[in-house]
mmCIF file of the N, C-alpha and C atoms, coordinates in Angstrom:
data_MODEL
# 
_entry.id   MODEL 
# 
loop_
_atom_site.group_PDB 
_atom_site.id 
_atom_site.type_symbol 
_atom_site.label_atom_id 
_atom_site.label_alt_id 
_atom_site.label_comp_id 
_atom_site.label_asym_id 
_atom_site.label_entity_id 
_atom_site.label_seq_id 
_atom_site.pdbx_PDB_ins_code 
_atom_site.Cartn_x 
_atom_site.Cartn_y 
_atom_site.Cartn_z 
_atom_site.occupancy 
_atom_site.B_iso_or_equiv 
_atom_site.pdbx_formal_charge 
_atom_site.auth_seq_id 
_atom_site.auth_comp_id 
_atom_site.auth_asym_id 
_atom_site.auth_atom_id 
_atom_site.pdbx_PDB_model_num 
ATOM 1   N N  . MET A 1 1  ? 13.633 -17.965 -5.840 1.00 0.00 ? 1  MET A N  1 
ATOM 2   C CA . MET A 1 1  ? 14.287 -17.171 -4.815 1.00 0.00 ? 1  MET A CA 1 
ATOM 3   C C  . MET A 1 1  ? 13.309 -16.113 -4.284 1.00 0.00 ? 1  MET A C  1 
ATOM 4   N N  . ASP A 1 2  ? 13.331 -15.905 -2.981 1.00 0.00 ? 2  ASP A N  1 
ATOM 5   C CA . ASP A 1 2  ? 12.425 -14.944 -2.367 1.00 0.00 ? 2  ASP A CA 1 
ATOM 6   C C  . ASP A 1 2  ? 12.883 -13.508 -2.585 1.00 0.00 ? 2  ASP A C  1 
ATOM 7   N N  . GLU A 1 3  ? 11.902 -12.636 -2.710 1.00 0.00 ? 3  GLU A N  1 
ATOM 8   C CA . GLU A 1 3  ? 12.139 -11.193 -2.844 1.00 0.00 ? 3  GLU A CA 1 
ATOM 9   C C  . GLU A 1 3  ? 11.732 -10.522 -1.540 1.00 0.00 ? 3  GLU A C  1 
ATOM 10  N N  . MET A 1 4  ? 12.299 -9.335  -1.291 1.00 0.00 ? 4  MET A N  1 
ATOM 11  C CA . MET A 1 4  ? 11.912 -8.537  -0.134 1.00 0.00 ? 4  MET A CA 1 
ATOM 12  C C  . MET A 1 4  ? 11.109 -7.346  -0.634 1.00 0.00 ? 4  MET A C  1 
ATOM 13  N N  . TYR A 1 5  ? 9.889  -7.203  -0.133 1.00 0.00 ? 5  TYR A N  1 
ATOM 14  C CA . TYR A 1 5  ? 9.018  -6.089  -0.511 1.00 0.00 ? 5  TYR A CA 1 
ATOM 15  C C  . TYR A 1 5  ? 8.790  -5.205  0.704  1.00 0.00 ? 5  TYR A C  1 
ATOM 16  N N  . ASN A 1 6  ? 8.789  -3.912  0.486  1.00 0.00 ? 6  ASN A N  1 
ATOM 17  C CA . ASN A 1 6  ? 8.517  -2.946  1.545  1.00 0.00 ? 6  ASN A CA 1 
ATOM 18  C C  . ASN A 1 6  ? 7.262  -2.172  1.178  1.00 0.00 ? 6  ASN A C  1 
ATOM 19  N N  . PHE A 1 7  ? 6.243  -2.334  1.991  1.00 0.00 ? 7  PHE A N  1 
ATOM 20  C CA . PHE A 1 7  ? 4.998  -1.605  1.801  1.00 0.00 ? 7  PHE A CA 1 
ATOM 21  C C  . PHE A 1 7  ? 4.848  -0.552  2.888  1.00 0.00 ? 7  PHE A C  1 
ATOM 22  N N  . GLN A 1 8  ? 4.245  0.551   2.525  1.00 0.00 ? 8  GLN A N  1 
ATOM 23  C CA . GLN A 1 8  ? 3.869  1.590   3.472  1.00 0.00 ? 8  GLN A CA 1 
ATOM 24  C C  . GLN A 1 8  ? 2.356  1.517   3.611  1.00 0.00 ? 8  GLN A C  1 
ATOM 25  N N  . VAL A 1 9  ? 1.881  1.234   4.824  1.00 0.00 ? 9  VAL A N  1 
ATOM 26  C CA . VAL A 1 9  ? 0.442  1.106   5.058  1.00 0.00 ? 9  VAL A CA 1 
ATOM 27  C C  . VAL A 1 9  ? 0.056  2.150   6.105  1.00 0.00 ? 9  VAL A C  1 
ATOM 28  N N  . ASN A 1 10 ? -0.180 3.373   5.648  1.00 0.00 ? 10 ASN A N  1 
ATOM 29  C CA . ASN A 1 10 ? -0.388 4.503   6.559  1.00 0.00 ? 10 ASN A CA 1 
ATOM 30  C C  . ASN A 1 10 ? -1.686 4.431   7.353  1.00 0.00 ? 10 ASN A C  1 
ATOM 31  N N  . ASP A 1 11 ? -2.672 3.657   6.881  1.00 0.00 ? 11 ASP A N  1 
ATOM 32  C CA . ASP A 1 11 ? -3.923 3.601   7.620  1.00 0.00 ? 11 ASP A CA 1 
ATOM 33  C C  . ASP A 1 11 ? -3.973 2.474   8.643  1.00 0.00 ? 11 ASP A C  1 
ATOM 34  N N  . MET A 1 12 ? -2.831 1.887   8.962  1.00 0.00 ? 12 MET A N  1 
ATOM 35  C CA . MET A 1 12 ? -2.693 0.910   10.039 1.00 0.00 ? 12 MET A CA 1 
ATOM 36  C C  . MET A 1 12 ? -2.477 1.701   11.333 1.00 0.00 ? 12 MET A C  1 
ATOM 37  N N  . THR A 1 13 ? -3.410 1.605   12.285 1.00 0.00 ? 13 THR A N  1 
ATOM 38  C CA . THR A 1 13 ? -3.320 2.465   13.467 1.00 0.00 ? 13 THR A CA 1 
ATOM 39  C C  . THR A 1 13 ? -3.273 1.728   14.804 1.00 0.00 ? 13 THR A C  1 
ATOM 40  N N  . CYS A 1 14 ? -3.473 0.401   14.795 1.00 0.00 ? 14 CYS A N  1 
ATOM 41  C CA . CYS A 1 14 ? -3.528 -0.314  16.077 1.00 0.00 ? 14 CYS A CA 1 
ATOM 42  C C  . CYS A 1 14 ? -3.088 -1.769  15.902 1.00 0.00 ? 14 CYS A C  1 
ATOM 43  N N  . GLY A 1 15 ? -3.044 -2.471  17.003 1.00 0.00 ? 15 GLY A N  1 
ATOM 44  C CA . GLY A 1 15 ? -2.650 -3.877  16.971 1.00 0.00 ? 15 GLY A CA 1 
ATOM 45  C C  . GLY A 1 15 ? -3.582 -4.741  16.143 1.00 0.00 ? 15 GLY A C  1 
ATOM 46  N N  . HIS A 1 16 ? -4.870 -4.419  16.174 1.00 0.00 ? 16 HIS A N  1 
ATOM 47  C CA . HIS A 1 16 ? -5.831 -5.170  15.364 1.00 0.00 ? 16 HIS A CA 1 
ATOM 48  C C  . HIS A 1 16 ? -5.539 -4.978  13.881 1.00 0.00 ? 16 HIS A C  1 
ATOM 49  N N  . CYS A 1 17 ? -5.164 -3.753  13.499 1.00 0.00 ? 17 CYS A N  1 
ATOM 50  C CA . CYS A 1 17 ? -4.803 -3.463  12.102 1.00 0.00 ? 17 CYS A CA 1 
ATOM 51  C C  . CYS A 1 17 ? -3.605 -4.323  11.685 1.00 0.00 ? 17 CYS A C  1 
ATOM 52  N N  . VAL A 1 18 ? -2.614 -4.377  12.554 1.00 0.00 ? 18 VAL A N  1 
ATOM 53  C CA . VAL A 1 18 ? -1.412 -5.164  12.273 1.00 0.00 ? 18 VAL A CA 1 
ATOM 54  C C  . VAL A 1 18 ? -1.788 -6.630  12.047 1.00 0.00 ? 18 VAL A C  1 
ATOM 55  N N  . ALA A 1 19 ? -2.628 -7.169  12.930 1.00 0.00 ? 19 ALA A N  1 
ATOM 56  C CA . ALA A 1 19 ? -3.048 -8.571  12.812 1.00 0.00 ? 19 ALA A CA 1 
ATOM 57  C C  . ALA A 1 19 ? -3.814 -8.809  11.511 1.00 0.00 ? 19 ALA A C  1 
ATOM 58  N N  . THR A 1 20 ? -4.653 -7.857  11.134 1.00 0.00 ? 20 THR A N  1 
ATOM 59  C CA . THR A 1 20 ? -5.440 -7.991  9.903  1.00 0.00 ? 20 THR A CA 1 
ATOM 60  C C  . THR A 1 20 ? -4.544 -7.975  8.676  1.00 0.00 ? 20 THR A C  1 
ATOM 61  N N  . VAL A 1 21 ? -3.575 -7.056  8.651  1.00 0.00 ? 21 VAL A N  1 
ATOM 62  C CA . VAL A 1 21 ? -2.650 -6.976  7.514  1.00 0.00 ? 21 VAL A CA 1 
ATOM 63  C C  . VAL A 1 21 ? -1.799 -8.239  7.443  1.00 0.00 ? 21 VAL A C  1 
ATOM 64  N N  . GLU A 1 22 ? -1.305 -8.709  8.598  1.00 0.00 ? 22 GLU A N  1 
ATOM 65  C CA . GLU A 1 22 ? -0.495 -9.927  8.601  1.00 0.00 ? 22 GLU A CA 1 
ATOM 66  C C  . GLU A 1 22 ? -1.306 -11.123 8.108  1.00 0.00 ? 22 GLU A C  1 
ATOM 67  N N  . LYS A 1 23 ? -2.554 -11.217 8.524  1.00 0.00 ? 23 LYS A N  1 
ATOM 68  C CA . LYS A 1 23 ? -3.421 -12.313 8.073  1.00 0.00 ? 23 LYS A CA 1 
ATOM 69  C C  . LYS A 1 23 ? -3.631 -12.243 6.564  1.00 0.00 ? 23 LYS A C  1 
ATOM 70  N N  . ALA A 1 24 ? -3.791 -11.034 6.034  1.00 0.00 ? 24 ALA A N  1 
ATOM 71  C CA . ALA A 1 24 ? -3.975 -10.859 4.590  1.00 0.00 ? 24 ALA A CA 1 
ATOM 72  C C  . ALA A 1 24 ? -2.734 -11.332 3.829  1.00 0.00 ? 24 ALA A C  1 
ATOM 73  N N  . VAL A 1 25 ? -1.555 -10.958 4.337  1.00 0.00 ? 25 VAL A N  1 
ATOM 74  C CA . VAL A 1 25 ? -0.300 -11.372 3.701  1.00 0.00 ? 25 VAL A CA 1 
ATOM 75  C C  . VAL A 1 25 ? -0.169 -12.891 3.738  1.00 0.00 ? 25 VAL A C  1 
ATOM 76  N N  . LYS A 1 26 ? -0.454 -13.483 4.888  1.00 0.00 ? 26 LYS A N  1 
ATOM 77  C CA . LYS A 1 26 ? -0.327 -14.938 5.039  1.00 0.00 ? 26 LYS A CA 1 
ATOM 78  C C  . LYS A 1 26 ? -1.348 -15.690 4.194  1.00 0.00 ? 26 LYS A C  1 
ATOM 79  N N  . SER A 1 27 ? -2.467 -15.039 3.844  1.00 0.00 ? 27 SER A N  1 
ATOM 80  C CA . SER A 1 27 ? -3.461 -15.698 2.991  1.00 0.00 ? 27 SER A CA 1 
ATOM 81  C C  . SER A 1 27 ? -2.926 -15.886 1.570  1.00 0.00 ? 27 SER A C  1 
ATOM 82  N N  . VAL A 1 28 ? -1.975 -15.028 1.184  1.00 0.00 ? 28 VAL A N  1 
ATOM 83  C CA . VAL A 1 28 ? -1.340 -15.134 -0.129 1.00 0.00 ? 28 VAL A CA 1 
ATOM 84  C C  . VAL A 1 28 ? -0.218 -16.164 -0.088 1.00 0.00 ? 28 VAL A C  1 
ATOM 85  N N  . ASP A 1 29 ? 0.593  -16.105 0.969  1.00 0.00 ? 29 ASP A N  1 
ATOM 86  C CA . ASP A 1 29 ? 1.736  -17.007 1.106  1.00 0.00 ? 29 ASP A CA 1 
ATOM 87  C C  . ASP A 1 29 ? 1.940  -17.303 2.587  1.00 0.00 ? 29 ASP A C  1 
ATOM 88  N N  . GLY A 1 30 ? 1.483  -18.465 3.004  1.00 0.00 ? 30 GLY A N  1 
ATOM 89  C CA . GLY A 1 30 ? 1.583  -18.855 4.408  1.00 0.00 ? 30 GLY A CA 1 
ATOM 90  C C  . GLY A 1 30 ? 3.003  -18.963 4.914  1.00 0.00 ? 30 GLY A C  1 
ATOM 91  N N  . ALA A 1 31 ? 3.961  -19.128 4.001  1.00 0.00 ? 31 ALA A N  1 
ATOM 92  C CA . ALA A 1 31 ? 5.365  -19.262 4.385  1.00 0.00 ? 31 ALA A CA 1 
ATOM 93  C C  . ALA A 1 31 ? 6.118  -17.928 4.331  1.00 0.00 ? 31 ALA A C  1 
ATOM 94  N N  . ALA A 1 32 ? 5.431  -16.854 3.973  1.00 0.00 ? 32 ALA A N  1 
ATOM 95  C CA . ALA A 1 32 ? 6.089  -15.541 3.858  1.00 0.00 ? 32 ALA A CA 1 
ATOM 96  C C  . ALA A 1 32 ? 6.590  -15.083 5.218  1.00 0.00 ? 32 ALA A C  1 
ATOM 97  N N  . LYS A 1 33 ? 7.728  -14.402 5.213  1.00 0.00 ? 33 LYS A N  1 
ATOM 98  C CA . LYS A 1 33 ? 8.233  -13.770 6.430  1.00 0.00 ? 33 LYS A CA 1 
ATOM 99  C C  . LYS A 1 33 ? 7.670  -12.354 6.437  1.00 0.00 ? 33 LYS A C  1 
ATOM 100 N N  . VAL A 1 34 ? 6.993  -12.003 7.520  1.00 0.00 ? 34 VAL A N  1 
ATOM 101 C CA . VAL A 1 34 ? 6.323  -10.703 7.611  1.00 0.00 ? 34 VAL A CA 1 
ATOM 102 C C  . VAL A 1 34 ? 6.854  -9.967  8.828  1.00 0.00 ? 34 VAL A C  1 
ATOM 103 N N  . ASP A 1 35 ? 7.273  -8.721  8.627  1.00 0.00 ? 35 ASP A N  1 
ATOM 104 C CA . ASP A 1 35 ? 7.733  -7.871  9.725  1.00 0.00 ? 35 ASP A CA 1 
ATOM 105 C C  . ASP A 1 35 ? 6.964  -6.559  9.626  1.00 0.00 ? 35 ASP A C  1 
ATOM 106 N N  . ILE A 1 36 ? 6.164  -6.277  10.648 1.00 0.00 ? 36 ILE A N  1 
ATOM 107 C CA . ILE A 1 36 ? 5.324  -5.080  10.632 1.00 0.00 ? 36 ILE A CA 1 
ATOM 108 C C  . ILE A 1 36 ? 5.743  -4.152  11.763 1.00 0.00 ? 36 ILE A C  1 
ATOM 109 N N  . ASP A 1 37 ? 5.988  -2.895  11.414 1.00 0.00 ? 37 ASP A N  1 
ATOM 110 C CA . ASP A 1 37 ? 6.335  -1.864  12.397 1.00 0.00 ? 37 ASP A CA 1 
ATOM 111 C C  . ASP A 1 37 ? 5.201  -0.846  12.415 1.00 0.00 ? 37 ASP A C  1 
ATOM 112 N N  . LEU A 1 38 ? 4.369  -0.922  13.442 1.00 0.00 ? 38 LEU A N  1 
ATOM 113 C CA . LEU A 1 38 ? 3.211  -0.031  13.536 1.00 0.00 ? 38 LEU A CA 1 
ATOM 114 C C  . LEU A 1 38 ? 3.642  1.432   13.641 1.00 0.00 ? 38 LEU A C  1 
ATOM 115 N N  . GLY A 1 39 ? 4.749  1.688   14.323 1.00 0.00 ? 39 GLY A N  1 
ATOM 116 C CA . GLY A 1 39 ? 5.223  3.055   14.509 1.00 0.00 ? 39 GLY A CA 1 
ATOM 117 C C  . GLY A 1 39 ? 5.550  3.775   13.215 1.00 0.00 ? 39 GLY A C  1 
ATOM 118 N N  . THR A 1 40 ? 6.098  3.042   12.251 1.00 0.00 ? 40 THR A N  1 
ATOM 119 C CA . THR A 1 40 ? 6.458  3.650   10.958 1.00 0.00 ? 40 THR A CA 1 
ATOM 120 C C  . THR A 1 40 ? 5.511  3.230   9.844  1.00 0.00 ? 40 THR A C  1 
ATOM 121 N N  . HIS A 1 41 ? 4.535  2.382   10.188 1.00 0.00 ? 41 HIS A N  1 
ATOM 122 C CA . HIS A 1 41 ? 3.546  1.872   9.220  1.00 0.00 ? 41 HIS A CA 1 
ATOM 123 C C  . HIS A 1 41 ? 4.211  1.056   8.118  1.00 0.00 ? 41 HIS A C  1 
ATOM 124 N N  . ALA A 1 42 ? 5.345  0.451   8.434  1.00 0.00 ? 42 ALA A N  1 
ATOM 125 C CA . ALA A 1 42 ? 6.092  -0.326  7.446  1.00 0.00 ? 42 ALA A CA 1 
ATOM 126 C C  . ALA A 1 42 ? 5.722  -1.805  7.535  1.00 0.00 ? 42 ALA A C  1 
ATOM 127 N N  . VAL A 1 43 ? 5.525  -2.403  6.370  1.00 0.00 ? 43 VAL A N  1 
ATOM 128 C CA . VAL A 1 43 ? 5.263  -3.838  6.279  1.00 0.00 ? 43 VAL A CA 1 
ATOM 129 C C  . VAL A 1 43 ? 6.312  -4.421  5.350  1.00 0.00 ? 43 VAL A C  1 
ATOM 130 N N  . LYS A 1 44 ? 7.189  -5.260  5.910  1.00 0.00 ? 44 LYS A N  1 
ATOM 131 C CA . LYS A 1 44 ? 8.223  -5.921  5.109  1.00 0.00 ? 44 LYS A CA 1 
ATOM 132 C C  . LYS A 1 44 ? 7.795  -7.361  4.894  1.00 0.00 ? 44 LYS A C  1 
ATOM 133 N N  . ILE A 1 45 ? 7.840  -7.778  3.645  1.00 0.00 ? 45 ILE A N  1 
ATOM 134 C CA . ILE A 1 45 ? 7.413  -9.130  3.284  1.00 0.00 ? 45 ILE A CA 1 
ATOM 135 C C  . ILE A 1 45 ? 8.525  -9.790  2.494  1.00 0.00 ? 45 ILE A C  1 
ATOM 136 N N  . GLU A 1 46 ? 8.902  -10.990 2.905  1.00 0.00 ? 46 GLU A N  1 
ATOM 137 C CA . GLU A 1 46 ? 9.874  -11.779 2.151  1.00 0.00 ? 46 GLU A CA 1 
ATOM 138 C C  . GLU A 1 46 ? 9.136  -12.998 1.615  1.00 0.00 ? 46 GLU A C  1 
ATOM 139 N N  . SER A 1 47 ? 9.070  -13.076 0.279  1.00 0.00 ? 47 SER A N  1 
ATOM 140 C CA . SER A 1 47 ? 8.292  -14.144 -0.346 1.00 0.00 ? 47 SER A CA 1 
ATOM 141 C C  . SER A 1 47 ? 8.696  -14.323 -1.800 1.00 0.00 ? 47 SER A C  1 
ATOM 142 N N  . GLY A 1 48 ? 8.358  -15.457 -2.348 1.00 0.00 ? 48 GLY A N  1 
ATOM 143 C CA . GLY A 1 48 ? 8.573  -15.721 -3.766 1.00 0.00 ? 48 GLY A CA 1 
ATOM 144 C C  . GLY A 1 48 ? 7.386  -15.294 -4.626 1.00 0.00 ? 48 GLY A C  1 
ATOM 145 N N  . LYS A 1 49 ? 6.289  -14.903 -3.977 1.00 0.00 ? 49 LYS A N  1 
ATOM 146 C CA . LYS A 1 49 ? 5.098  -14.462 -4.711 1.00 0.00 ? 49 LYS A CA 1 
ATOM 147 C C  . LYS A 1 49 ? 5.281  -13.022 -5.187 1.00 0.00 ? 49 LYS A C  1 
ATOM 148 N N  . PRO A 1 50 ? 4.574  -12.618 -6.252 1.00 0.00 ? 50 PRO A N  1 
ATOM 149 C CA . PRO A 1 50 ? 4.705  -11.246 -6.756 1.00 0.00 ? 50 PRO A CA 1 
ATOM 150 C C  . PRO A 1 50 ? 4.124  -10.209 -5.793 1.00 0.00 ? 50 PRO A C  1 
ATOM 151 N N  . ALA A 1 51 ? 4.722  -9.033  -5.782 1.00 0.00 ? 51 ALA A N  1 
ATOM 152 C CA . ALA A 1 51 ? 4.289  -7.945  -4.894 1.00 0.00 ? 51 ALA A CA 1 
ATOM 153 C C  . ALA A 1 51 ? 2.833  -7.574  -5.137 1.00 0.00 ? 51 ALA A C  1 
ATOM 154 N N  . THR A 1 52 ? 2.393  -7.667  -6.384 1.00 0.00 ? 52 THR A N  1 
ATOM 155 C CA . THR A 1 52 ? 1.011  -7.269  -6.704 1.00 0.00 ? 52 THR A CA 1 
ATOM 156 C C  . THR A 1 52 ? -0.012 -8.110  -5.956 1.00 0.00 ? 52 THR A C  1 
ATOM 157 N N  . THR A 1 53 ? 0.297  -9.378  -5.703 1.00 0.00 ? 53 THR A N  1 
ATOM 158 C CA . THR A 1 53 ? -0.657 -10.223 -4.981 1.00 0.00 ? 53 THR A CA 1 
ATOM 159 C C  . THR A 1 53 ? -0.788 -9.770  -3.532 1.00 0.00 ? 53 THR A C  1 
ATOM 160 N N  . PHE A 1 54 ? 0.307  -9.295  -2.946 1.00 0.00 ? 54 PHE A N  1 
ATOM 161 C CA . PHE A 1 54 ? 0.249  -8.790  -1.571 1.00 0.00 ? 54 PHE A CA 1 
ATOM 162 C C  . PHE A 1 54 ? -0.480 -7.445  -1.520 1.00 0.00 ? 54 PHE A C  1 
ATOM 163 N N  . ALA A 1 55 ? -0.219 -6.590  -2.501 1.00 0.00 ? 55 ALA A N  1 
ATOM 164 C CA . ALA A 1 55 ? -0.899 -5.294  -2.559 1.00 0.00 ? 55 ALA A CA 1 
ATOM 165 C C  . ALA A 1 55 ? -2.410 -5.505  -2.650 1.00 0.00 ? 55 ALA A C  1 
ATOM 166 N N  . LYS A 1 56 ? -2.837 -6.459  -3.470 1.00 0.00 ? 56 LYS A N  1 
ATOM 167 C CA . LYS A 1 56 ? -4.261 -6.747  -3.627 1.00 0.00 ? 56 LYS A CA 1 
ATOM 168 C C  . LYS A 1 56 ? -4.856 -7.272  -2.322 1.00 0.00 ? 56 LYS A C  1 
ATOM 169 N N  . ALA A 1 57 ? -4.147 -8.172  -1.648 1.00 0.00 ? 57 ALA A N  1 
ATOM 170 C CA . ALA A 1 57 ? -4.646 -8.743  -0.387 1.00 0.00 ? 57 ALA A CA 1 
ATOM 171 C C  . ALA A 1 57 ? -4.768 -7.669  0.692  1.00 0.00 ? 57 ALA A C  1 
ATOM 172 N N  . ILE A 1 58 ? -3.799 -6.767  0.762  1.00 0.00 ? 58 ILE A N  1 
ATOM 173 C CA . ILE A 1 58 ? -3.837 -5.680  1.748  1.00 0.00 ? 58 ILE A CA 1 
ATOM 174 C C  . ILE A 1 58 ? -5.020 -4.761  1.453  1.00 0.00 ? 58 ILE A C  1 
ATOM 175 N N  . THR A 1 59 ? -5.236 -4.456  0.185  1.00 0.00 ? 59 THR A N  1 
ATOM 176 C CA . THR A 1 59 ? -6.362 -3.610  -0.219 1.00 0.00 ? 59 THR A CA 1 
ATOM 177 C C  . THR A 1 59 ? -7.685 -4.285  0.111  1.00 0.00 ? 59 THR A C  1 
ATOM 178 N N  . GLU A 1 60 ? -7.790 -5.578  -0.184 1.00 0.00 ? 60 GLU A N  1 
ATOM 179 C CA . GLU A 1 60 ? -9.029 -6.314  0.093  1.00 0.00 ? 60 GLU A CA 1 
ATOM 180 C C  . GLU A 1 60 ? -9.311 -6.406  1.591  1.00 0.00 ? 60 GLU A C  1 
ATOM 181 N N  . ALA A 1 61 ? -8.257 -6.299  2.414  1.00 0.00 ? 61 ALA A N  1 
ATOM 182 C CA . ALA A 1 61 ? -8.426 -6.313  3.873  1.00 0.00 ? 61 ALA A CA 1 
ATOM 183 C C  . ALA A 1 61 ? -8.870 -4.944  4.393  1.00 0.00 ? 61 ALA A C  1 
ATOM 184 N N  . GLY A 1 62 ? -8.903 -3.942  3.503  1.00 0.00 ? 62 GLY A N  1 
ATOM 185 C CA . GLY A 1 62 ? -9.400 -2.636  3.893  1.00 0.00 ? 62 GLY A CA 1 
ATOM 186 C C  . GLY A 1 62 ? -8.327 -1.589  4.137  1.00 0.00 ? 62 GLY A C  1 
ATOM 187 N N  . TYR A 1 63 ? -7.121 -1.860  3.695  1.00 0.00 ? 63 TYR A N  1 
ATOM 188 C CA . TYR A 1 63 ? -6.002 -0.938  3.930  1.00 0.00 ? 63 TYR A CA 1 
ATOM 189 C C  . TYR A 1 63 ? -5.381 -0.513  2.610  1.00 0.00 ? 63 TYR A C  1 
ATOM 190 N N  . THR A 1 64 ? -4.602 0.554   2.667  1.00 0.00 ? 64 THR A N  1 
ATOM 191 C CA . THR A 1 64 ? -3.921 1.061   1.486  1.00 0.00 ? 64 THR A CA 1 
ATOM 192 C C  . THR A 1 64 ? -2.437 0.730   1.606  1.00 0.00 ? 64 THR A C  1 
ATOM 193 N N  . GLY A 1 65 ? -1.974 -0.212  0.824  1.00 0.00 ? 65 GLY A N  1 
ATOM 194 C CA . GLY A 1 65 ? -0.563 -0.604  0.846  1.00 0.00 ? 65 GLY A CA 1 
ATOM 195 C C  . GLY A 1 65 ? 0.173  -0.035  -0.350 1.00 0.00 ? 65 GLY A C  1 
ATOM 196 N N  . GLU A 1 66 ? 1.142  0.806   -0.073 1.00 0.00 ? 66 GLU A N  1 
ATOM 197 C CA . GLU A 1 66 ? 1.935  1.424   -1.146 1.00 0.00 ? 66 GLU A CA 1 
ATOM 198 C C  . GLU A 1 66 ? 3.315  0.774   -1.164 1.00 0.00 ? 66 GLU A C  1 
ATOM 199 N N  . LEU A 1 67 ? 3.667  0.186   -2.298 1.00 0.00 ? 67 LEU A N  1 
ATOM 200 C CA . LEU A 1 67 ? 4.967  -0.470  -2.435 1.00 0.00 ? 67 LEU A CA 1 
ATOM 201 C C  . LEU A 1 67 ? 6.069  0.573   -2.496 1.00 0.00 ? 67 LEU A C  1 
ATOM 202 N N  . ARG A 1 68 ? 7.084  0.401   -1.676 1.00 0.00 ? 68 ARG A N  1 
ATOM 203 C CA . ARG A 1 68 ? 8.247  1.295   -1.668 1.00 0.00 ? 68 ARG A CA 1 
ATOM 204 C C  . ARG A 1 68 ? 9.384  0.641   -2.436 1.00 0.00 ? 68 ARG A C  1 
ATOM 205 N N  . GLY A 1 69 ? 10.182 1.465   -3.086 1.00 0.00 ? 69 GLY A N  1 
ATOM 206 C CA . GLY A 1 69 ? 11.287 0.968   -3.896 1.00 0.00 ? 69 GLY A CA 1 
ATOM 207 C C  . GLY A 1 69 ? 12.413 0.369   -3.141 1.00 0.00 ? 69 GLY A C  1 
# 
């Protein structure tokens, strides 16, 4: 069953940042549902993969992803 994860990525500042973060998420799970709101720096991910794998991918892409409860 898929989980919903909410990340706060405060260093996302433009459309290119959004595309980079989305690509990083999709590299972990190509079937993940990703919703990114640049205005609030929120990244919502729906996936069966663990949150830690997404946090690592976001970090490796050059951003700081903080998991929200």
